[in-house]
C-alpha positions in Angstrom: 60.2 136.0 4.8 59.5 132.9 6.8 60.0 129.5 5.1 59.0 126.0 6.1 61.8 123.7 4.8 61.6 119.9 4.4 64.6 117.9 3.2 64.9 114.1 2.8 68.0 112.3 1.8 67.9 108.5 1.3 70.8 106.1 0.9 70.3 102.5 -0.1 73.3 100.1 0.0 73.7 97.0 -2.2 75.0 95.1 0.8 74.6 95.8 4.5 77.1 98.4 5.7 78.9 97.8 8.9 80.4 100.4 11.2 78.9 103.4 9.4 79.9 106.8 10.6 78.7 110.2 9.2 79.1 113.9 9.8 76.0 115.8 8.7 75.7 119.5 7.9 71.9 119.5 7.7 70.8 121.8 10.5 70.4 125.6 9.7 71.7 128.2 12.2 71.0 131.7 13.3 73.0 134.3 11.3 73.0 137.7 12.8 71.1 140.2 10.7 70.4 137.6 7.9 68.7 134.5 9.2 66.7 133.4 12.3 65.9 129.7 12.9 62.5 129.4 14.6 62.6 125.6 14.8 64.6 122.7 13.4 64.5 118.9 13.8 66.7 116.3 12.1 65.4 112.8 12.2 67.8 109.9 11.4 66.4 106.4 10.5 67.3 103.8 11.6 68.2 105.5 14.9 72.0 105.6 15.3 73.7 104.2 18.3 75.6 107.4 18.8 74.6 111.0 17.9 76.2 114.3 18.9 75.7 117.9 17.8 78.7 120.2 17.9 80.1 123.3 16.2 82.7 123.1 13.5 85.5 125.6 13.0 83.2 127.9 10.8 80.4 127.9 13.3 78.1 125.4 11.5 76.1 122.8 13.4 77.7 119.4 12.7 75.8 116.2 13.6 78.0 113.1 14.2 76.1 109.8 13.9 77.3 106.2 13.9 75.8 102.7 13.9 77.3 99.7 15.6 75.3 97.2 13.6 74.8 96.5 9.8 72.4 98.7 8.0 71.3 98.5 4.3 69.5 101.9 4.1 69.5 105.2 6.0 67.3 108.3 5.8 67.9 111.9 6.9 64.8 114.0 7.4 65.0 117.7 8.2 62.0 119.9 9.1 62.8 123.5 9.8 61.1 126.9 10.0 63.5 129.7 9.1 63.0 133.5 8.8 65.2 135.0 6.1 65.7 138.7 6.8 65.7 141.3 4.0 69.1 142.6 3.2 69.5 146.4 3.5 70.2 148.3 0.3 73.9 148.5 0.1 76.0 151.2 -1.5 79.2 149.9 -3.1 81.8 151.3 -0.7 84.3 148.5 -1.2 87.9 149.4 -2.1 89.4 149.1 -5.5 90.9 145.6 -5.9 94.4 147.1 -5.7 93.7 148.3 -2.1 92.1 145.1 -0.8 95.3 143.4 0.1 96.1 146.2 2.5 92.7 145.9 4.2 93.1 142.2 4.6 96.5 142.7 6.2 94.9 145.1 8.7 92.5 142.5 9.9 94.1 141.4 13.3 92.0 138.3 13.8 92.0 134.7 12.9 88.3 134.1 13.9 86.3 131.8 11.8 84.9 134.7 9.8 88.3 136.3 9.1 89.1 136.7 5.4 92.5 135.1 5.8 91.0 131.6 5.9 89.5 132.1 2.4 92.4 133.2 0.4 94.5 130.1 -0.1 93.7 126.9 -2.1 91.4 124.5 -0.1 90.8 120.8 -0.4 88.6 121.0 -3.5 89.6 124.3 -4.9 93.1 124.6 -6.3 94.6 127.6 -8.1 93.7 127.3 -11.8 95.7 129.6 -14.1 93.0 129.6 -16.8 90.3 130.7 -14.4 92.6 133.4 -12.9 93.3 134.7 -16.4 89.6 134.8 -17.1 89.0 136.9 -14.1 91.9 139.2 -14.9 90.4 139.8 -18.3 87.3 141.3 -16.6 89.1 143.8 -14.3 89.0 147.4 -15.4 91.1 150.3 -13.9 89.7 151.4 -10.6 87.1 148.6 -10.5 85.7 148.1 -6.9 86.0 144.7 -5.3 82.2 144.3 -5.0 81.8 145.3 -8.6 84.3 142.6 -9.6 82.4 140.0 -7.7 79.2 140.9 -9.5 80.9 141.1 -12.9 82.5 137.7 -12.5 79.3 136.1 -11.4 77.5 137.5 -14.5 80.4 136.4 -16.7 80.2 132.8 -15.5 76.5 132.7 -15.9 77.0 133.8 -19.5 79.9 131.4 -20.2 78.7 128.3 -18.4 75.8 126.0 -19.2 73.8 124.3 -16.4 74.0 120.6 -17.1 73.2 118.1 -14.3 74.8 115.3 -16.4 78.1 117.0 -17.1 79.8 116.7 -13.7 79.8 114.7 -10.5 80.3 115.8 -6.9 84.1 115.2 -7.3 84.6 117.1 -10.5 87.4 119.7 -10.0 86.7 123.4 -11.0 89.4 123.3 -13.7 87.5 120.5 -15.5 84.1 122.1 -15.2 85.5 125.4 -16.4 87.1 123.8 -19.4 84.0 122.1 -20.6 81.8 125.1 -19.7 79.2 122.9 -18.1 78.2 121.9 -14.6 75.8 122.5 -11.7 75.6 125.0 -8.9 78.5 123.4 -7.0 80.7 123.8 -10.1 79.6 127.4 -10.8 80.3 128.3 -7.1 83.7 126.6 -6.9 84.9 128.1 -10.2 83.9 131.6 -9.0 85.7 131.0 -5.7 88.9 129.8 -7.5 88.8 132.9 -9.7 88.3 135.4 -6.9 91.1 133.8 -4.8 93.3 133.9 -7.8 93.2 137.7 -7.9 93.4 138.1 -4.1 89.7 138.3 -3.1 88.8 136.0 -0.1 85.9 133.8 -1.1 84.0 130.9 0.4 81.3 128.4 -0.3 77.7 128.6 1.0 75.4 125.5 1.1 71.7 126.0 1.5 68.3 126.3 -0.1 66.8 128.5 -2.8 63.1 129.2 -3.1 62.0 128.4 -6.6 58.9 129.5 -8.5 56.6 127.2 -10.6 55.8 128.3 -14.2 52.9 130.7 -14.4 49.5 129.0 -13.9 51.1 125.7 -12.7 51.0 124.3 -9.2 54.2 124.0 -7.2 55.4 120.4 -7.2 56.3 118.9 -3.8 59.9 117.9 -3.5 60.9 119.7 -6.7 63.4 122.0 -5.1 67.0 121.0 -4.5 69.8 122.0 -2.3 71.8 124.9 -3.7 75.3 126.5 -3.5 76.5 130.0 -4.0 79.5 132.2 -3.1 80.4 134.6 -0.4 83.3 137.1 -0.9 85.0 139.5 1.5 85.1 143.0 -0.1 86.8 145.2 2.5 86.3 146.5 6.0 83.2 148.6 5.3 81.1 146.0 3.4 82.5 142.8 4.8 81.0 139.7 3.3 78.6 139.8 0.4 76.9 136.8 -1.3 76.4 136.1 -5.0 74.8 133.2 -6.9 76.5 132.7 -10.3 74.2 129.9 -11.3 71.3 132.4 -11.4 73.2 135.7 -11.9 71.9 137.5 -8.8 72.9 138.4 -5.3 71.8 135.8 -2.7 68.9 137.7 -1.1 65.7 136.9 0.7 64.9 133.8 -1.4 68.1 132.1 0.0 68.4 130.1 3.3 71.9 129.2 4.5 72.7 125.8 5.8 76.5 125.9 6.2 79.5 128.0 5.3 83.0 126.9 4.5 86.0 127.1 2.1 84.5 124.6 -0.4 82.1 121.7 -0.7 84.4 119.5 1.5 83.7 121.7 4.5 79.9 121.7 4.2 79.0 118.4 2.5 75.5 117.5 3.7 76.5 113.9 4.4 80.2 112.9 4.8 81.6 109.8 6.4 82.9 106.3 6.2 81.3 102.9 5.8 82.4 99.3 5.4 80.4 97.4 2.8 80.5 95.7 -0.6 78.9 96.8 -3.8 77.5 100.2 -4.7 74.9 102.5 -3.2 72.1 104.7 -4.5 70.9 108.1 -3.1 67.9 110.2 -3.6 67.0 113.7 -2.4 63.9 115.9 -2.2 63.5 119.4 -0.9 60.6 121.7 -0.3 61.0 125.4 0.5 57.6 126.8 1.2 56.9 130.5 2.1 54.7 130.5 5.2 52.4 133.1 3.8 51.8 130.9 0.7 53.2 133.6 -1.7 
């Protein structure tokens, strides 16, 4: 499936911001066997004095931008065409959870994709005993690792309520889990904390999800949003699999990946520093349009 993607993020500052610097994770990349980028263009307004594209540790494209003069607003516009390849039907040949530790120890690599980087607490995801206990309550004798990932995703979908007003970008997983409310970022980071708590390497995926309008109604421009889901390493044979606990489904052909990391801090669309007074406002709009119009 080929998608045309348009993303716009606007920031408006109450007072001019001096010496603004940002790191952007807004350009999708090729992912072998999963995703092919046919074109991509990121426009930044006003034009920054400095701009540089590089690769971060996890292989994502990171755009560094900075302004040497005061600005009171900035816009980031992405236009991309991405082919999302269909996932092959997979048999569950992942090991039982009790054998996963051995398979991890046999991985003699510290490459960016190695499971070792995704086992320990990360900047935004600490170990949460209550979440670990919740996951442990789902484990049955002989359960495969891949089955646990799916079971946990379903359990969180059932337990949690999607509520855009309940949390902020800085809400820790423990708080969102306790109140049983949150958005896709919270669902994903709770699931990651739970998997790591029982020894399953897990990471955070930022990207886009194709959505469908109600039957008989036209699709609204800009109605989509950026999305987040989970990737988990389930052994040598299967490697990394992806699951979306917000929608209780594997992340398949309707998902386009933007960046991969340990948690939101690694893949934040816009991160940086500014010197200003007062507050700021931000708005976002996303379109994910199948090229065939389906």
